[in-house]
C-alpha positions as CSV (number, residue, x, y, z in Angstrom):
1,M,11.4,-9.4,-16.4
2,F,8.5,-10.4,-14.6
3,T,9.5,-14.0,-13.1
4,L,7.9,-15.9,-10.1
5,A,10.2,-14.6,-7.4
6,N,9.1,-11.1,-8.7
7,L,5.0,-12.0,-7.8
8,I,6.3,-13.8,-4.7
9,T,8.3,-10.7,-3.6
10,W,5.7,-8.5,-4.4
11,I,3.1,-10.5,-2.2
12,V,5.6,-10.6,0.6
13,V,6.3,-6.7,0.4
14,G,2.2,-6.2,0.0
15,L,1.2,-8.5,2.6
16,I,3.5,-6.7,5.2
17,G,3.1,-3.1,4.0
18,G,-0.8,-3.4,4.1
19,T,-1.5,-5.0,7.4
20,L,1.2,-2.9,9.1
21,A,-1.3,0.3,7.0
22,G,-4.1,-1.5,8.9
23,R,-3.1,-1.7,11.8
24,A,-2.1,2.3,12.4
25,V,-5.6,2.9,10.7
26,T,-7.9,-0.2,12.1
27,W,-5.5,0.0,15.5
28,N,-6.8,-4.2,15.5
29,K,-3.6,-6.2,15.2
30,A,-5.8,-8.1,12.7
31,G,-6.3,-4.7,10.2
32,Y,-8.4,-5.2,7.4
33,G,-8.2,-9.0,7.4
34,L,-5.7,-11.1,5.6
35,W,-6.8,-10.6,2.4
36,S,-8.0,-7.6,2.2
37,N,-4.7,-5.9,4.0
38,L,-3.0,-8.4,0.9
39,A,-4.6,-6.4,-1.7
40,L,-4.6,-3.3,-0.3
41,G,-0.7,-3.3,0.8
42,C,-0.5,-4.7,-3.2
43,V,-2.2,-1.3,-4.1
44,G,0.0,0.6,-2.4
45,A,3.0,-1.5,-3.1
46,I,2.5,-0.3,-6.4
47,I,1.4,3.3,-5.6
48,G,4.3,4.1,-3.6
49,G,7.0,2.1,-5.0
50,A,5.8,4.4,-8.1
51,L,6.4,7.6,-6.5
52,F,9.4,6.4,-4.5
53,E,10.8,6.0,-8.0
54,L,9.6,9.2,-9.7
55,L,10.9,11.2,-7.0
56,N,14.0,9.3,-5.9
57,L,13.2,8.9,-2.6
58,L,15.6,7.0,-0.2
59,P,17.4,5.3,-3.3
60,S,20.6,3.6,-0.7
61,L,17.8,2.1,1.1
62,D,17.3,-0.1,-2.3
63,K,20.5,-2.0,-1.2
64,I,18.2,-6.0,-0.2
65,A,16.4,-8.0,-1.7
66,I,13.4,-7.1,-0.1
67,S,14.3,-3.5,0.9
68,A,13.4,-1.4,3.8
69,R,12.8,1.2,0.9
70,D,9.9,-1.2,-0.7
71,I,8.3,-1.7,2.5
72,L,8.2,2.0,3.5
73,A,6.6,2.6,-0.2
74,A,4.4,0.5,0.5
75,V,2.9,1.7,3.4
76,L,3.0,5.0,2.6
77,G,1.2,3.7,-0.3
78,S,-1.5,2.1,0.8
79,L,-2.1,4.4,3.3
80,L,-2.5,7.0,0.3
81,V,-4.5,4.6,-1.2
82,L,-6.7,4.2,2.4
83,A,-7.2,8.4,2.8
84,I,-9.0,8.5,-1.3
85,R,-11.1,5.5,-0.3
86,W,-11.9,7.4,2.9
87,A,-12.1,10.8,1.1
88,W,-13.9,9.2,-1.5
89,S,-16.9,7.6,0.3
90,R,-16.8,10.8,2.8
91,W,-17.5,13.0,-0.6
92,T,-20.6,10.1,-1.4
93,E,-22.0,10.6,1.3
94,E,-22.0,14.8,1.6
95,T,-23.4,14.5,-2.7
96,G,-25.5,11.6,-2.3
97,G,-23.7,9.2,-4.2
98,G,-21.3,9.4,-7.0
99,L,-20.4,11.1,-9.6
100,G,-23.9,12.1,-11.1
C-alpha cells in the first residue's frame, strides 16, 4: 500500500539521485537546480528501480529503509533519462525537429 512514508522516501531518493546525476553531467555543484534535479531523480528512481527489480541487480543492498540500491538505481535511471534526452535533442536537430 502506498503511504506518506513511501512518498517521502521517493522524494529523498529522487533528490539525491537527480542531484548526483545532474552534477555528473553538468560538472556544476547545483546540477540542473533543485526542482529539475528532483524531477529528474524521481523519474530516474522509477526507471532505475524497475530495471533493478526486472534484472534482479544487487538484491543484497536492499536491507536499509533508503538503501544504497535505491540511490544507485535512481542515479543510473537519471543518467539513462539524460542520455535519452540528449539523443532526442540531437536527433531532432539533425532531422529538422520532430517526428514528421
